[in-house]
KEMI-17582 format. One line per field, with one value per atom (N, C-alpha, C, O): x, y, z. Coordinates in Angstrom, 3 decimals. Each point is the difference from the previous one (the first is absolute). Layout:
REM KEMI-17582
xx: X | ...
yy: Y | ...
zz: Z | ...
END
This chain:
REM KEMI-17582
xx: 46.090 | 1.209 | 1.165 | -0.071 | 1.122 | 1.141 | 0.750 | 0.075 | 0.470 | 0.763 | 1.447 | 0.763 | -0.394 | 1.353 | 0.672 | 0.648 | -0.813 | 0.489 | 1.303 | 0.504 | 0.045 | 1.255 | 1.134 | -0.170 | 1.305 | 1.130 | 0.653 | 0.830 | -1.207 | 0.570 | 1.038 | 0.483 | -0.141 | 0.969 | 1.392 | 0.763 | -0.424 | 1.305 | 0.131 | 1.076 | -2.164 | -0.017 | 0.420 | 0.880 | -1.534 | 0.286 | 1.350 | 0.635 | -0.188 | 1.330 | 1.082 | 0.931 | -1.055 | 0.971 | -0.065 | 1.029 | -2.241 | -0.170 | 0.602 | 0.749 | -1.063 | 0.518 | 1.525 | 0.649 | -0.082 | 1.458 | 0.680 | 1.048 | -1.628 | 0.576 | -0.073 | 0.922 | -2.012 | -0.142 | 0.988 | 0.574 | -0.374 | 0.951 | 1.406 | 0.758 | -0.396 | 1.342 | 0.127 | 1.060 | -2.154 | -0.045 | 0.373 | 0.716 | -1.216 | 0.223 | -0.942 | -1.047 | 1.434 | -0.828 | -1.109 | -1.013 | 1.212 | -1.009 | -0.112 | 0.833 | -1.885 | -0.292 | -0.624 | -0.905 | 1.383 | -0.547 | -0.910 | 0.352 | -1.529 | -0.943 | -0.454 | 0.118 | -0.629 | -0.460 | -1.171 | -0.829 | 0.787 | -1.098 | -1.160 | 0.056 | -1.102 | -1.261 | -1.119 | 0.256 | -1.469 | -1.140 | -0.137 | -0.265 | 0.440 | -0.153 | 1.072 | -0.302 | 1.552 | 1.066 | -0.213 | 0.330 | -0.872 | -0.292 | -1.088 | 0.094 | -1.121 | -1.076 | 0.534 | -0.359 | 1.210 | 0.610 | 0.881 | -0.013 | 0.778 | 0.855 | -0.840 | 0.349 | -1.454 | -0.892 | -0.605 | -0.152 | -0.192 | -0.540 | 1.047 | -0.303 | 1.540 | 1.068 | 0.276 | 0.278 | -0.356 | 0.207 | -1.152 | 0.220 | -1.443 | -1.189 | 0.037 | -0.391 | 0.862 | 0.060 | 1.280 | 0.245 | 0.561 | 1.221 | 1.017 | 0.698 | -0.625 | 0.926 | 1.294 | 0.994 | -0.999 | 1.198 | 0.064 | -1.008 | 2.192 | 0.147 | -0.664 | -0.783 | 1.109 | -0.558 | 0.347 | 0.642 | -1.079 | 0.373 | 0.177 | -0.572 | 1.386 | 0.293 | -0.202 | 0.456 | -1.137 | -0.266 | 0.972 | 0.035 | 0.751 | 0.897 | -0.582 | 0.201 | -0.922 | -0.674 | 0.991 | -0.274 | 1.425 | 1.017 | 0.554 | 0.122 | 0.215 | 0.528 | -1.107 | 0.261 | -1.485 | -1.175 | 0.161 | -0.221 | 0.620 | 0.117 | -0.651 | -0.164 | -0.196 | -0.451 | 1.053 | 0.349 | 0.155 | 0.955 | -0.753 | -0.562 | 0.556 | -0.626 | 1.068 | 1.041 | -1.280 | 0.931 | -0.509 | -1.069 | 1.859 | -0.435 | 0.106 | 0.812 | -1.644 | -0.094 | 0.593 | -0.317 | 1.190 | 0.635 | -0.192 | -0.124 | 0.102 | -0.074 | 1.027 | -0.059 | 0.992 | 1.101 | 0.714 | 0.273 | 0.019 | 0.721 | -0.773 | 0.573 | -1.860 | -0.836 | -1.115 | -0.529 | 0.193 | -1.045 | -1.339 | -0.297 | -0.503 | -1.358 | -0.839 | -0.830 | 1.050 | -0.681 | 0.753 | 1.132 | -1.735 | 0.670 | -0.141 | 0.940 | -2.106 | -0.193 | -1.094 | -0.912 | 1.020 | -0.991 | -0.315 | 0.908 | -2.178 | -0.399 | -0.951 | -1.075 | 1.475 | -0.808 | -0.896 | 0.459 | -1.731 | -0.943 | 0.044 | 0.031 | -0.030 | 0.064 | -1.251 | -1.108 | 1.280 | -1.161 | -0.666 | -1.078 | 1.709 | -0.599 | -1.089 | -0.939 | 1.068 | -1.007 | -1.016 | 0.319 | -1.498 | -1.048 | 0.088 | -0.203 | 0.498 | 0.055 | -0.989 | 0.275 | -1.412 | -1.032 | -0.853 | -0.489 | 0.316 | -0.751 | -1.207 | 0.075 | -1.189 | -1.168 | 0.261 | 0.967 | -1.824 | 0.193 | -0.065 | 0.668 | -1.465 | -0.110 | 1.256 | 0.457 | 0.098 | 1.232 | 1.169 | 0.873 | -0.845 | 1.073 | -0.069 | 1.033 | -2.259 | -0.151 | 0.598 | 0.672 | -0.917 | 0.582 | 1.519 | 0.718 | -0.236 | 1.440 | 0.648 | 1.101 | -1.776 | 0.554 | 0.084 | 0.987 | -1.990 | 0.037 | 1.139 | 0.629 | -0.357 | 1.124 | 1.326 | 0.967 | -0.917 | 1.260 | 0.434 | 1.199 | -2.140 | 0.373 | 0.682 | 0.887 | -1.306 | 0.624 | 1.441 | 0.877 | -0.625 | 1.340 | 0.819 | 1.181 | -1.755 | 0.725 | 0.204 | 0.903 | -1.736 | 0.136 | -0.954 | -1.083 | 1.527 | -0.834 | -0.134 | 0.887 | -1.995 | -0.244 | -0.299 | -0.646 | 1.124 | -0.310 | -1.029 | 0.232 | -1.373 | -1.111 | -0.302 | -0.141 | 0.042 | -0.382 | -1.525 | -0.641 | 0.071 | -1.453 | -0.391 | 0.852 | -2.141 | -0.482 | 0.394 | -0.038 | 0.417 | 0.451 | 1.516 | 0.532 | 0.178 | 1.456 | 0.574 | -0.704 | 1.985 | 0.644 | -0.342 | 0.212 | -0.743 | -0.406 | 0.513 | 0.350 | -0.308 | 0.303 | -1.300 | -1.085 | 1.204 | -1.195 | -0.908 | -1.224 | 1.820 | -0.778 | -0.819 | -1.170 | 1.793 | -0.720 | -1.110 | -1.068 | 1.316 | -1.035 | -1.210 | -1.141 | 1.389 | -1.104 | -0.716 | -1.218 | 1.965 | -0.596 | -0.924 | -1.095 | 1.544 | -0.813 | -0.972 | -0.824 | 0.928 | -0.890 | 0.079 | -1.019 | 2.274 | 0.213 | 1.000 | 0.781 | -0.809 | 0.942 | 1.018 | -0.006 | 0.885 | 1.000 | 0.966 | -0.195 | 1.235 | 1.025 | 1.235 | 0.526 | -0.068 | 1.185 | 1.231 | 0.215 | 0.595 | 1.191 | 1.229 | 0.764 | -0.577 | 1.132 | -0.291 | -0.878 | 1.640 | -0.068 | 1.372 | 1.013 | -0.997 | 1.258 | -0.058 | -1.067 | 2.223 | 0.161 | 0.864 | 0.954 | -1.304 | 0.798 | 0.490 | 0.691
yy: -2.018 | 0.772 | -0.730 | -0.347 | 0.117 | -0.698 | 0.912 | 1.211 | -1.796 | 0.759 | 0.051 | -0.943 | 2.044 | 0.143 | 1.197 | 0.807 | -0.704 | 1.191 | -0.237 | 0.913 | -2.098 | -0.283 | 0.793 | 0.584 | -0.573 | 0.782 | -0.686 | -0.894 | 1.315 | -0.529 | 0.958 | -0.196 | 1.221 | 0.986 | -0.610 | 0.440 | -1.451 | -0.661 | -0.665 | 0.006 | -0.574 | -0.625 | 1.014 | -0.262 | 1.431 | 1.022 | 0.666 | 0.428 | -0.333 | 0.561 | -0.891 | 0.494 | -1.807 | -0.935 | 0.060 | 0.002 | 0.048 | 0.053 | 1.286 | -0.050 | 1.187 | 1.287 | 0.050 | 0.433 | -0.880 | 0.010 | -0.882 | 0.361 | -1.505 | -0.898 | 0.603 | -0.163 | 0.855 | 0.635 | 1.147 | 0.182 | 0.589 | 1.119 | -0.518 | 0.598 | -1.716 | -0.570 | -0.890 | -0.574 | 0.459 | -0.806 | -1.455 | -0.623 | 0.099 | -1.407 | -0.852 | 0.466 | -1.701 | -0.908 | -0.640 | -0.437 | 0.384 | -0.632 | 0.750 | 0.840 | -1.172 | 0.653 | -1.043 | -0.729 | 0.656 | -0.950 | 0.714 | 1.047 | -1.629 | 0.506 | -1.163 | -1.161 | 1.476 | -1.040 | -0.768 | 0.555 | -1.832 | -0.839 | 0.109 | -0.507 | 1.172 | 0.031 | 0.160 | 0.244 | -0.378 | -0.007 | 1.314 | -0.011 | 1.127 | 1.299 | 0.235 | 0.497 | -0.855 | 0.145 | -0.930 | 0.355 | -1.527 | -0.934 | 0.569 | -0.100 | 0.692 | 0.607 | 1.170 | 0.143 | 0.688 | 1.109 | -0.514 | 0.561 | -1.626 | -0.590 | -0.515 | 0.197 | -0.855 | -0.508 | 1.140 | -0.116 | 1.216 | 1.157 | 0.580 | 0.281 | -0.100 | 0.541 | -0.905 | 0.479 | -1.773 | -0.962 | 0.080 | -0.004 | 0.076 | 0.073 | 1.251 | -0.039 | 1.140 | 1.259 | 0.130 | 1.042 | -2.095 | -0.046 | 1.069 | 0.578 | -0.326 | 0.989 | -0.636 | 0.697 | -2.014 | -0.762 | -1.195 | -0.392 | -0.184 | -1.178 | -1.221 | -0.695 | 0.443 | -1.146 | 0.131 | 0.961 | -1.946 | -0.061 | -1.460 | -0.902 | 0.695 | -1.345 | -0.020 | 0.899 | -1.920 | -0.135 | -1.016 | -1.155 | 1.593 | -0.886 | -0.189 | 0.828 | -1.926 | -0.244 | -0.310 | 0.261 | -0.820 | -0.329 | 1.264 | 0.066 | 0.950 | 1.257 | 1.011 | 1.062 | -1.387 | 0.862 | 1.355 | 1.051 | -1.108 | 1.217 | -0.202 | -1.124 | 2.233 | 0.022 | 0.783 | 1.118 | -1.695 | 0.693 | 0.520 | -0.776 | 2.086 | 0.633 | 0.230 | 0.586 | -1.034 | 0.247 | 1.212 | -0.029 | 1.097 | 1.294 | 0.089 | -0.676 | 1.516 | 0.130 | 1.327 | 1.061 | -1.146 | 1.178 | 0.004 | -1.049 | 2.240 | 0.159 | 1.051 | 1.137 | -1.512 | 0.886 | 0.589 | 1.199 | -2.044 | 0.342 | 0.933 | 0.509 | -0.275 | 0.809 | -0.871 | -0.881 | 1.144 | -0.767 | 0.230 | 1.112 | -2.148 | 0.122 | 0.869 | 0.788 | -0.935 | 0.832 | 1.316 | 0.015 | 1.069 | 1.298 | 0.601 | 0.608 | -0.773 | 0.517 | -0.786 | -0.533 | 0.473 | -0.663 | 0.939 | 0.491 | -0.247 | 0.816 | -0.828 | -0.389 | 0.125 | -0.797 | 0.941 | 1.017 | -1.360 | 0.798 | -0.464 | -1.199 | 2.144 | -0.307 | -0.736 | 0.342 | -1.355 | -0.725 | 0.755 | -0.385 | 1.446 | 0.797 | 0.925 | 0.334 | 0.069 | 0.866 | -0.867 | -1.097 | 1.583 | -0.745 | 0.285 | 1.137 | -2.138 | 0.130 | -0.969 | -0.573 | 0.386 | -0.877 | 0.798 | 1.080 | -1.616 | 0.697 | -0.836 | -1.224 | 1.915 | -0.673 | -0.249 | 0.513 | -1.294 | -0.297 | 1.271 | 0.091 | 0.891 | 1.252 | 0.855 | 0.630 | -0.612 | 0.756 | -0.621 | 0.719 | -2.045 | -0.663 | 0.354 | 0.125 | 0.039 | 0.386 | 1.385 | 0.225 | 0.711 | 1.342 | -0.059 | 0.679 | -1.505 | -0.156 | -0.565 | 0.410 | -1.348 | -0.593 | 1.018 | 0.017 | 0.825 | 0.986 | 0.995 | 0.438 | -0.075 | 0.887 | -0.735 | 0.571 | -1.837 | -0.739 | -0.280 | -0.014 | -0.212 | -0.227 | 1.228 | -0.114 | 1.287 | 1.234 | 0.088 | 0.454 | -0.888 | 0.071 | -1.257 | -0.022 | -1.025 | -1.230 | -0.890 | -0.836 | 0.999 | -0.804 | -1.189 | 0.050 | -1.103 | -1.172 | -0.188 | 0.387 | -0.981 | -0.184 | -1.457 | -0.691 | 0.231 | -1.324 | 0.201 | 0.756 | -1.441 | 0.174 | -1.330 | -1.026 | 1.051 | -1.183 | -0.052 | 0.920 | -1.996 | -0.150 | -1.346 | -0.782 | 0.527 | -1.296 | -1.126 | -1.170 | 1.510 | -0.990 | -0.129 | -0.713 | 1.401 | -0.030 | 1.308 | 1.007 | -1.023 | 1.202 | 0.151 | -0.911 | 2.072 | 0.275 | 1.364 | 0.838 | -0.621 | 1.315 | 0.803 | -0.547 | 1.847 | 0.840 | -0.471 | 0.021 | -0.440 | -0.482 | -1.222 | -0.113 | -0.809 | -1.193 | 0.353 | -0.612 | 1.599 | 0.448 | 0.540 | -0.294 | 1.079 | 0.524 | -1.117 | 0.046 | -1.043 | -1.133 | -0.793 | -0.394 | 0.159 | -0.738 | 0.901 | -0.481 | 1.802 | 0.974 | -0.060 | -0.057 | 0.071 | -0.049 | 1.079 | 0.482 | -0.114 | 0.951 | -0.732 | -1.229 | 1.979 | -0.626 | 1.009 | 1.210 | -1.724 | 0.824 | 0.046 | -1.040 | 2.250 | 0.170 | -0.340 | 0.580 | -1.521 | -0.444 | 0.772 | 0.532 | -0.475 | 0.731 | 0.418 | -0.551 | 1.543 | 0.410 | -0.239 | -0.036 | -0.126 | -0.263 | 0.548 | 0.078 | 0.293 | 0.434 | -1.025 | -0.539 | 0.287 | -0.915 | 0.722 | -0.593
zz: 7.802 | -0.210 | 0.660 | 1.178 | -1.921 | 0.578 | 0.962 | -0.208 | 1.247 | 1.004 | -0.467 | 0.209 | -0.840 | -0.540 | 0.654 | -0.667 | 1.981 | 0.683 | 0.748 | 0.654 | -0.732 | 0.689 | -0.649 | -1.070 | 1.720 | -0.483 | -1.200 | 0.165 | -1.363 | -1.236 | -0.565 | -1.115 | 1.868 | -0.466 | -0.169 | -0.860 | 1.670 | -0.141 | -1.365 | -0.598 | 0.111 | -1.320 | -1.060 | -0.820 | 0.857 | -1.006 | 0.218 | -0.964 | 2.202 | 0.267 | -0.606 | -0.635 | 0.830 | -0.598 | -1.529 | -0.675 | 0.148 | -1.450 | -0.566 | -0.976 | 1.566 | -0.458 | 0.056 | -0.952 | 2.076 | 0.144 | -1.025 | -0.534 | 0.256 | -1.002 | -1.400 | -0.799 | 0.507 | -1.310 | -0.159 | -1.074 | 2.129 | -0.051 | -0.239 | -0.763 | 1.413 | -0.147 | -1.228 | -0.250 | -0.526 | -1.233 | 0.254 | -0.785 | 1.895 | 0.299 | -0.848 | -0.450 | 0.244 | -0.788 | 0.818 | -0.546 | 1.867 | 0.855 | 1.321 | 0.342 | 0.380 | 1.270 | 0.923 | -0.408 | 1.644 | 0.975 | 0.990 | 0.545 | -0.320 | 0.997 | 0.864 | -0.391 | 1.550 | 0.924 | -0.603 | -0.721 | 1.032 | -0.469 | 0.967 | 1.120 | -1.565 | 0.734 | -1.017 | -1.179 | 1.626 | -0.914 | -0.763 | -1.202 | 1.875 | -0.654 | -1.069 | -1.085 | 1.391 | -0.982 | -1.187 | -1.131 | 1.376 | -1.087 | -0.907 | -1.224 | 1.818 | -0.786 | -0.831 | -1.169 | 1.763 | -0.737 | -1.142 | -1.096 | 1.350 | -1.037 | -1.160 | -1.164 | 1.483 | -1.043 | -0.815 | -1.216 | 1.886 | -0.723 | -0.946 | -1.159 | 1.645 | -0.844 | -1.196 | -1.100 | 1.318 | -1.084 | -1.005 | -1.211 | 1.723 | -0.866 | -0.879 | -1.166 | 1.736 | -0.742 | -0.835 | -0.608 | 0.583 | -0.806 | 0.434 | -0.834 | 2.141 | 0.536 | 0.505 | 0.207 | -0.007 | 0.346 | -0.935 | -0.589 | 0.456 | -0.858 | 0.621 | -0.648 | 1.923 | 0.709 | 1.475 | 0.424 | 0.342 | 1.410 | 0.386 | -0.612 | 1.651 | 0.485 | 1.506 | 0.706 | -0.219 | 1.431 | 0.591 | -0.423 | 1.402 | 0.722 | 1.400 | 0.888 | -0.709 | 1.281 | 1.121 | 1.172 | -1.541 | 0.998 | 0.665 | 1.223 | -2.055 | 0.529 | 0.295 | 0.567 | -0.947 | 0.200 | -0.679 | 0.602 | -1.895 | -0.799 | -1.366 | -0.474 | -0.134 | -1.382 | -0.774 | 0.379 | -1.454 | -0.856 | -1.216 | -0.772 | 0.609 | -1.160 | -1.052 | 0.297 | -1.515 | -1.102 | -0.763 | -0.610 | 0.658 | -0.500 | -1.516 | -0.630 | 0.075 | -1.452 | -0.453 | 0.538 | -1.545 | -0.571 | -1.508 | -0.631 | 0.074 | -1.447 | -0.398 | 0.467 | -1.323 | -0.397 | 1.217 | 0.052 | 0.911 | 1.230 | 0.933 | 0.964 | -1.228 | 0.880 | 0.563 | -0.678 | 1.913 | 0.657 | -0.676 | -0.436 | 0.350 | -0.537 | 0.935 | -0.454 | 1.757 | 0.995 | 0.140 | 0.483 | -0.892 | 0.095 | 1.392 | 0.511 | 0.105 | 1.356 | 0.705 | -0.632 | 1.950 | 0.841 | 1.163 | 0.670 | -0.438 | 1.155 | 0.845 | -0.456 | 1.684 | 0.921 | 0.790 | 0.520 | -0.434 | 0.775 | 1.447 | 0.275 | 0.638 | 1.423 | 0.448 | -0.415 | 1.265 | 0.509 | 1.148 | 0.454 | 0.011 | 1.078 | -0.518 | 0.722 | -1.959 | -0.606 | -0.736 | -0.458 | 0.355 | -0.695 | -1.494 | -0.427 | -0.355 | -1.457 | -0.627 | -1.054 | 1.687 | -0.527 | -0.970 | 0.330 | -1.517 | -1.029 | -0.409 | -0.104 | -0.126 | -0.551 | -1.481 | -0.561 | -0.062 | -1.425 | -0.844 | -1.029 | 1.454 | -0.744 | 0.166 | -0.953 | 2.167 | 0.244 | -0.752 | -0.486 | 0.385 | -0.744 | -1.478 | -0.658 | 0.127 | -1.402 | -0.236 | -1.006 | 1.941 | -0.107 | 0.118 | -0.734 | 1.673 | 0.193 | -1.253 | -0.370 | -0.286 | -1.213 | -1.125 | -0.736 | 0.584 | -1.077 | 0.220 | -0.963 | 2.222 | 0.300 | -0.171 | -0.504 | 0.921 | -0.048 | -1.423 | -0.278 | -0.637 | -1.392 | -0.581 | -0.846 | 1.303 | -0.449 | 0.487 | -0.735 | 1.974 | 0.579 | -0.245 | 0.347 | -0.929 | -0.281 | 1.199 | 0.002 | 1.038 | 1.208 | -0.036 | -0.583 | 1.222 | 0.225 | 1.501 | 0.761 | -0.333 | 1.418 | 0.300 | -0.788 | 1.937 | 0.522 | 1.111 | 0.943 | -1.066 | 0.931 | 0.673 | -0.666 | 1.991 | 0.758 | 0.057 | 0.508 | -1.029 | -0.052 | 0.589 | 0.422 | -0.401 | 0.466 | -0.954 | 0.380 | -1.620 | -0.979 | -0.051 | -0.852 | 1.764 | 0.037 | -0.513 | -0.079 | -0.270 | -0.536 | -1.473 | -0.800 | 0.458 | -1.375 | -0.438 | 0.832 | -2.139 | -0.545 | -0.057 | 0.198 | -0.468 | -0.122 | -1.135 | 0.129 | -1.224 | -1.138 | 0.389 | -0.365 | 1.111 | 0.446 | 0.987 | -0.024 | 0.895 | 0.944 | -0.753 | 0.357 | -1.393 | -0.799 | -0.752 | -0.167 | -0.285 | -0.697 | 0.921 | -0.400 | 1.644 | 0.976 | 0.758 | 0.777 | -1.011 | 0.636 | 1.525 | 0.688 | -0.166 | 1.449 | 0.415 | -0.821 | 2.078 | 0.570 | 0.845 | 0.062 | 0.593 | 0.854 | 0.563 | -0.115 | 0.723 | 0.635 | -0.896 | -0.396 | 0.079 | -0.845 | 0.830 | 1.064 | -1.550 | 0.709 | -0.491 | 0.805 | -2.125 | -0.544 | -1.432 | -0.664 | 0.205 | -1.403 | -0.617 | 0.699 | -2.021 | -0.673 | -1.421 | -0.611 | 0.103 | -1.387 | -0.722 | 0.561 | -1.798 | -0.825 | -1.232 | -0.828
END
């Protein structure tokens, strides 16, 4: 199980604030966890791209909009203080409920950050990091 319990709330706070203000880009600190989150957002087609500036130690996220509205409608970060670790069976139940509500979940697993669908495909559980609507 990957250790993804550090304070990643700043990442989502910057992202949320930039989306509310309809900015084209968002800067976050360059660290391994933020890079992994950026790669996940890119893989899921939730941002256009990202750029790493090693000199200034920042990652610039280029945000994605469709018809002047953000592709990401909402983001809910799960607290690292509470236990949100789900077995593969619990994730299956969570996925069936989430499809009804239109939510997607990012899960930290031994294979990295995955969606619920990928967790079911690999038959593994993990810790829910955040949920998002598109």
